[in-house]
C-alpha positions in Angstrom: -46.7 38.5 -15.3 -48.3 35.9 -12.9 -46.3 32.9 -11.5 -48.0 30.4 -14.1 -46.9 32.5 -16.9 -43.3 32.9 -15.5 -43.1 29.2 -15.0 -44.1 28.4 -18.8 -41.8 31.1 -20.0 -38.7 30.0 -18.0 -39.4 26.6 -17.5 -38.9 26.4 -13.8 -41.9 25.2 -12.0 -44.2 27.2 -9.9 -43.2 25.2 -6.8 -39.6 25.8 -7.5 -40.4 29.8 -7.8 -42.2 29.7 -4.6 -39.1 28.0 -3.1 -36.8 30.5 -4.5 -38.8 33.2 -2.8 -38.8 31.3 0.3 -35.2 31.6 0.4 -34.9 35.1 -0.6 -33.4 34.5 -4.0 -36.0 36.1 -6.0 -39.2 38.1 -4.9 -41.8 39.3 -7.0 -42.1 43.1 -7.5 -45.7 43.0 -6.3 -49.3 41.6 -6.2 -52.3 42.4 -8.1 -55.6 43.5 -6.8 -56.6 39.8 -5.8 -53.2 39.3 -4.3 -51.3 36.8 -7.0 -47.8 37.5 -7.4 -46.6 39.7 -10.0 -43.3 39.3 -11.7 -41.6 42.3 -13.4 -39.2 41.7 -16.4 -36.3 42.1 -13.7 -37.6 39.4 -11.7 -37.5 37.2 -14.8 -34.1 38.2 -15.6 -33.1 37.2 -12.1 -34.7 33.9 -12.4 -32.6 33.2 -15.6 -29.5 34.2 -13.7 -30.2 31.9 -11.0 -31.0 28.9 -13.6 -27.5 29.8 -15.3 -25.7 29.6 -12.0 -27.4 26.6 -11.0 -26.4 24.7 -14.5 -22.8 25.4 -13.3 -23.3 23.1 -10.1 -23.8 25.7 -7.6 -25.7 25.1 -4.6 -28.7 27.7 -4.0 -26.7 29.3 -0.9 -23.7 29.8 -3.5 -26.1 31.4 -5.9 -27.6 33.8 -3.2 -24.1 34.6 -2.5 -23.2 35.2 -6.2 -26.2 37.5 -6.7 -26.2 39.6 -3.5 -22.7 39.5 -1.9 -20.5 42.2 -3.2 -17.5 40.5 -1.8 -18.2 37.3 -3.9 -15.4 36.4 -6.3 -16.1 35.2 -9.5 -12.7 33.9 -10.1 -12.7 32.0 -6.8 -16.1 30.6 -7.8 -14.8 29.4 -11.1 -11.7 27.8 -9.3 -13.9 26.0 -6.9 -16.1 24.4 -9.6 -13.2 23.4 -11.4 -12.0 21.7 -8.4 -15.2 19.8 -7.8 -15.5 18.9 -11.4 -12.0 17.4 -11.3 -13.1 15.4 -7.9 -15.9 14.0 -9.7 -13.9 12.9 -12.7 -11.4 11.4 -10.5 -14.2 9.7 -8.4 -15.7 8.2 -11.7 -12.1 7.1 -13.0 -11.4 5.2 -9.8 -14.9 3.1 -10.0 -14.0 2.3 -13.7 -10.4 1.2 -12.6 -12.3 -1.0 -9.8 -14.8 -2.6 -12.2 -12.0 -3.2 -15.0 -10.4 -5.1 -12.2 -13.1 -7.3 -11.5 -13.9 -7.8 -15.4 -10.1 -8.9 -15.9 -10.5 -11.7 -13.3 -12.6 -13.6 -15.5 -15.5 -14.0 -12.6 -17.6 -17.2 -12.9 -20.0 -16.5 -9.9 -22.3 -13.6 -11.2 -24.1 -13.4 -7.9 -20.8 -12.7 -6.2 -19.8 -10.2 -8.7 -22.9 -8.4 -8.5 -22.5 -8.1 -4.7 -18.9 -6.5 -5.1 -19.8 -4.3 -8.0 -22.8 -3.0 -5.7 -19.9 -2.7 -2.6 -17.5 -0.9 -5.0 -20.3 1.6 -6.1 -21.3 2.2 -2.7 -17.7 2.9 -1.7 -17.5 5.5 -4.6 -21.0 7.1 -3.4 -20.9 10.8 -2.9 -22.8 10.1 0.6 -20.6 9.6 3.3 -23.0 7.4 5.2 -23.3 5.0 2.3 -19.6 4.8 2.0 -19.2 4.2 5.6 -21.9 1.3 5.7 -20.0 -0.2 2.8 -16.9 -0.2 4.5 -18.3 -1.9 7.6 -20.3 -4.4 5.7 -17.4 -5.4 3.0 -16.9 -8.6 4.8 -13.8 -9.2 2.8 -15.7 -9.1 -0.5 -14.1 -5.7 -1.5 -10.8 -5.9 -3.4 -7.8 -5.1 -1.5 -6.7 -2.8 -4.1 -10.2 -1.0 -3.9 -10.3 -0.5 -0.2 -6.8 1.0 -0.3 -7.9 3.6 -3.1 -10.9 4.3 -1.3 -8.7 4.7 1.9 -6.2 6.9 0.1 -8.7 9.6 -1.1 -11.3 9.6 1.8 -11.8 12.8 3.4 -14.6 12.1 5.9 -13.1 11.3 9.3 -15.8 8.8 10.1 -15.7 6.9 6.6 -11.8 6.9 6.8 -11.9 5.1 10.1 -14.4 2.6 8.7 -12.0 2.1 5.6 -8.9 1.6 7.8 -10.8 -1.1 9.9 -12.1 -2.8 6.8 -8.6 -2.8 5.2 -7.1 -4.2 8.3 -9.6 -7.0 8.3 -9.0 -7.7 4.6 -5.2 -7.9 5.2 -2.4 -6.9 2.5 -2.3 -3.7 0.2 0.8 -2.7 2.0 2.6 -2.2 -1.4 0.0 0.2 -2.5 -0.1 2.0 0.8 3.8 2.3 0.5 3.2 4.0 -2.9 0.7 6.3 -1.2 3.5 7.1 1.0 5.5 8.7 -1.7 2.5 10.5 -2.9 3.3 14.4 -4.0 0.0 15.2 -2.1 0.7 15.7 1.8 -2.9 14.5 2.9 -2.5 11.0 0.7 0.5 10.5 2.5 -1.3 11.3 6.2 -4.1 8.6 5.1 -1.4 6.1 4.0 0.3 5.9 7.1 -2.6 6.0 9.3 -3.9 3.0 7.3 -0.6 1.1 7.7 -0.7 1.9 11.6 -4.1 0.2 11.6 -2.5 -3.2 10.0 -1.2 -5.8 12.5 2.2 -7.9 11.6 5.9 -7.1 11.1 5.4 -6.2 7.5 3.3 -3.2 8.6 5.6 -2.4 11.5 8.8 -2.4 8.9 6.8 -0.2 6.8 6.3 2.0 9.6 9.7 1.9 10.8 10.7 3.2 7.3 8.2 6.1 7.8 10.5 7.3 10.9 12.8 8.5 8.5 10.3 10.0 6.0 10.9 13.8 4.9 7.3 14.6 5.6 7.2 15.3 9.3 3.7 14.5 9.5 4.3 11.1 8.4 7.0 10.5 11.1 4.5 11.6 13.7 1.6 9.3 12.5 4.1 6.5 12.4 5.8 6.9 15.9 2.8 6.6 18.2 1.8 3.2 16.2 5.3 2.0 16.5 5.5 2.9 20.4 2.3 0.9 20.8 4.2 -2.1 19.2 7.0 -1.8 21.5 9.4 -0.3 18.6 12.1 1.8 20.8 13.2 3.5 17.7 10.1 5.8 17.9 11.1 7.6 21.2 12.8 10.7 19.7 9.9 11.6 17.5 7.4 10.9 20.3 9.4 13.4 22.7 9.3 16.0 19.8 5.6 15.5 19.8 5.1 16.0 23.3 7.5 19.2 23.5 5.5 20.8 20.3 2.1 19.8 21.4 1.5 17.5 18.3 -1.2 15.0 19.4 1.1 15.0 22.6 -1.4 12.8 24.4 -1.0 10.0 22.0 2.7 10.4 22.2 2.9 10.5 25.9 0.7 7.2 26.0 3.0 5.5 23.5 6.1 6.3 25.7 4.4 5.1 28.6 3.7 1.7 26.8 7.5 1.7 25.8 8.6 2.1 29.2 7.1 -1.1 30.4 10.6 -2.3 29.4 12.9 -1.1 32.3 15.9 -0.7 30.2 13.7 1.3 27.5 12.2 3.5 30.6 15.7 4.6 31.5 16.2 5.7 28.0 13.1 7.5 27.7 13.7 9.2 31.2 17.1 10.2 30.0 15.9 11.5 26.7 13.1 13.5 28.5 15.7 15.1 30.9 17.5 16.0 28.0 14.9 17.6 26.3 13.8 19.7 29.6 17.2 21.0 29.5 16.8 22.7 26.4 16.9 26.6 27.4 14.7 27.4 23.9 11.8 25.5 25.4 8.7 27.6 26.4 7.1 26.9 29.6 4.2 24.9 28.3 6.6 22.6 26.6 8.4 22.1 29.8 5.3 21.2 31.5 4.1 18.8 29.1 7.5 17.1 29.2 7.2 16.9 32.9 3.8 15.4 32.7 5.1 12.9 30.3 7.2 11.4 33.0 4.2 10.3 34.7 4.2 6.6 33.4 8.1 6.4 33.3 9.3 4.5 36.1 12.9 4.1 37.4 15.6 5.9 39.1 16.3 8.4 36.4 12.7 9.6 36.2 12.3 9.7 39.8 15.4 11.4 40.2 14.5 14.0 37.7 10.9 14.6 39.2 12.6 15.3 42.4 14.9 18.1 40.8 11.7 19.4 38.7 10.0 19.7 42.1 12.4 22.6 42.9 12.0 24.3 39.3 11.3 28.0 39.2 8.3 27.3 36.9 5.6 27.0 39.6 3.4 24.7 36.9 6.5 22.3 36.6 7.2 22.2 40.3 3.5 21.6 41.1 3.2 18.9 38.4 6.3 17.0 39.6 5.4 17.3 43.0 2.1 15.7 42.1 3.6 12.9 40.1 6.0 12.2 43.0 3.2 11.7 45.2 1.6 9.2 43.0 4.7 7.2 43.3 5.3 7.6 46.9 1.5 6.5 47.6 
């Protein structure tokens, strides 16, 4: 069969058939005497197979794998389709919830309502760029509840940052973020604590203090640097643990340095670092990171510790300590 007849029988346009051929999804068995594509019955069956797989929501790349990759798992494919479908349903449900909130408010200014509706639709867009632009242009028009929901569900890092910025500008939403901290989903808890960290004020600080005792270590490790930047010394043990375990250790060391602006706290931090350095279970890289963390900790305890570490048996630790002492003496 020539391409025109295949297009009529299959319902797939000739242009799309050529696109399938360019991607290697289906190739005509041959060509006739004048060079026109000729499709065999097997070629047509493959086209119908492609269309069936596409109807399930697969991308053309996934279709190609399903047809030609012997290691492709049908069970894994179905699981992935189920997941994506649930995500789409959840997204539509979230949008319905937001629109219901607007309707329940009894709006009077329809122009404002339409702007808000458009903003909410953009926040729920499948395009990360659209969601990011919506967050950056929200200008306080998006309901705080909608911003919180978007923050807790957003997976794209750039969009998430824009949403946290918009939420911090809008203010409020801490009660909903507190609920997010108790979510059974670890990713939602992490998004919630990062959003709280971006909100100024004592109420947010209080919630971050509570997060220091959270059973999820990831939540504690997001709360600690934010609290350190706010001058809350309760974060010191968690921050030192982050340095030792190389978990966002640069952020943790910066927070320790900020806290060390207070001389009394600087002595507490230095003592805690020295105590951790004495742990015989520490490996060499951890000891070097803890030594480096003494860089911004002034005071006699830190200076004395660096003097002792300059004689350490680990050359990396010793060199780091000598360098830091030289900076202090200079």
